[in-house]
C-alpha positions in Angstrom: 0.0 0.0 0.0 1.4 3.4 -1.0 -0.1 6.5 0.6 1.0 10.1 0.2 1.0 13.4 1.8 1.3 16.3 -0.6 1.1 19.8 0.9 1.8 23.1 -0.9 4.7 25.1 0.5 2.7 28.3 0.9 2.8 28.6 4.7 2.9 26.6 7.9 1.2 23.3 8.3 -2.3 23.6 9.8 -4.3 21.1 11.8 -6.0 19.6 8.7 -2.6 19.0 7.1 -1.3 17.3 10.2 -4.4 15.2 10.5 -4.0 14.0 6.9 -0.3 13.3 7.3 -0.8 11.4 10.6 -3.6 9.2 9.1 -1.6 8.4 6.0 1.6 7.7 8.0 -0.3 5.5 10.5 -2.0 3.6 7.7 1.3 3.0 5.9 2.8 1.7 9.1 -0.3 -0.5 9.9 -0.3 -2.1 6.5 3.5 -2.4 6.0 3.1 0.1 3.2 5.0 3.2 2.0 4.5 6.8 3.2 5.3 9.1 0.4 5.9 12.8 1.0 5.4 14.9 -2.2 5.5 18.7 -2.4 2.9 20.5 -4.5 5.1 23.5 -5.3 3.1 24.7 -8.3 1.9 28.1 -7.1 4.9 30.2 -8.0 3.3 33.4 -6.6 2.9 31.9 -3.1 5.4 29.1 -2.7 8.5 29.8 -0.7 11.7 28.0 0.3 11.0 29.0 3.9 7.7 27.2 3.9 9.2 24.2 2.2 11.8 24.0 4.9 9.1 24.4 7.5 7.2 21.4 6.0 10.2 19.2 6.4 10.9 20.4 9.9 7.3 20.0 11.0 6.9 16.5 9.8 10.2 15.5 11.5 9.2 17.2 14.7 5.9 15.2 14.6 7.9 12.0 14.1 6.2 11.4 10.7 9.3 10.1 8.8 8.6 9.5 5.2 9.8 6.5 3.2 10.0 8.3 -0.1 10.3 12.0 -0.8 12.5 15.0 -0.5 15.9 14.3 1.0 15.4 10.5 1.1 14.6 9.9 -2.6 12.9 6.9 -3.9 12.3 5.2 -7.2 9.3 7.5 -8.2 11.0 10.8 -7.8 11.5 13.7 -8.1 9.2 14.5 -5.3 8.8 18.3 -5.9 6.1 18.8 -8.6 8.1 21.7 -10.1 10.8 19.2 -11.0 8.4 16.8 -12.8 7.3 19.0 -15.7 9.0 17.0 -18.4 7.4 13.8 -17.1 3.9 15.4 -17.2 4.5 16.8 -20.7 5.5 13.3 -21.9 2.4 11.7 -20.4 0.1 14.3 -21.8 1.5 13.8 -25.2 1.1 10.1 -25.0 -2.5 10.5 -23.8 -3.2 12.9 -26.7 -1.6 10.5 -29.2 -3.6 7.6 -27.9 -6.9 9.4 -28.0 -7.3 9.4 -24.2 -7.1 13.2 -24.0 -7.9 16.1 -26.3 -7.5 19.8 -26.8 -10.4 22.0 -25.7 -10.6 25.7 -26.6 -13.6 26.8 -24.6 -13.3 30.3 -23.1 -14.1 30.7 -19.4 -17.2 32.7 -20.4 -18.4 29.9 -22.7 -17.9 27.3 -20.0 -19.8 29.4 -17.5 -22.7 30.1 -19.9 -23.1 26.3 -20.6 -22.8 25.4 -16.9 -25.5 27.9 -16.0 -27.8 26.6 -18.8 -27.3 23.0 -17.6 -28.1 24.0 -14.0 -31.2 25.8 -15.2 -32.3 22.6 -16.9 -31.5 20.4 -13.9 -28.6 18.7 -15.7 -25.1 18.0 -14.4 -23.0 21.1 -14.7 -19.6 19.6 -15.4 -17.8 19.8 -18.7 -20.2 19.0 -21.5 -17.6 17.6 -23.9 -18.4 20.1 -26.6 -14.8 20.1 -27.9 -14.2 16.3 -27.5 -14.2 15.6 -31.2 -13.0 18.8 -33.0 -11.8 18.5 -36.5 -8.4 19.7 -37.5 -10.1 22.7 -39.2 -12.0 23.6 -36.1 -8.9 23.5 -34.0 -7.0 25.6 -36.5 -9.9 28.2 -36.5 -9.7 28.4 -32.7 -6.0 28.8 -32.8 -6.3 31.5 -35.5 -8.5 33.4 -33.0 -5.7 33.3 -30.6 -7.2 30.7 -28.3 -4.8 28.5 -26.3 -6.2 25.1 -25.5 -6.3 23.1 -22.3 -5.8 19.3 -22.4 -8.8 17.4 -21.1 -8.8 13.7 -20.1 -11.4 11.8 -22.1 -13.5 10.0 -19.5 -15.2 6.7 -20.6 -18.7 6.8 -21.9 -19.8 3.9 -19.7 -20.1 3.7 -15.9 -17.0 3.6 -13.9 -16.9 1.0 -11.1 -14.2 0.3 -8.5 -13.8 -1.1 -5.0 -13.3 1.5 -2.3 -11.7 0.3 0.9 -14.3 2.0 3.0 -17.5 2.1 0.9 -17.0 -1.2 -1.1 -18.1 -1.2 -4.7 -18.8 2.3 -6.0 -20.2 3.1 -9.5 -20.3 6.5 -11.2 -22.4 7.1 -14.2 -20.7 9.0 -17.1 -22.9 12.0 -16.8 -21.6 12.6 -13.3 -17.8 12.4 -14.2 -16.9 15.0 -16.7 -13.7 15.3 -18.8 -11.3 17.1 -16.4 -8.4 19.4 -17.3 -5.0 17.8 -17.2 -2.9 20.7 -18.6 -3.8 24.4 -18.3 -3.7 26.7 -21.4 -0.3 28.0 -20.1 1.2 24.5 -20.3 1.2 23.9 -16.5 -0.2 20.5 -15.4 -3.0 20.3 -12.9 -2.9 17.8 -10.0 -6.5 16.7 -9.9 
């Protein structure tokens, strides 16, 4: 069992962070698993090296020693998200090439308008998939307008079923799980 704790270095740990770290650390120890510490340093405007150092110090002070992560390494590093950009770009390219992701050029205003319409009609207000199957000509037209696309993951069109350790078998119908954004229009990956 691999569990992880992945705070952002934007300030001090708060009680919610500590609770999550403690539960994950304890579960890893209980199951003989691995406690992974990963740093979500993707908010350049708010991240700081002082906060990063504080995260490390706080976890050590609490006795929550990680099995993989900053300073100890591991086979799945690097453990700072800012150091993994090339990995994410490669994965996004493979998903696009395999048809598991697609470029979407919706503007924020268009998205909001369609969400409001869906809510008004009592439908799910997640992404409606409008740009799922754009032609090369449609993509070129959006790019000619200066639109920069996001990369969206193409969710399956059939129900998704999995076994949750707490709830047992869980099923989500496709209309309740929309195609989520993997990469922002500026090229930065999202960690959804």
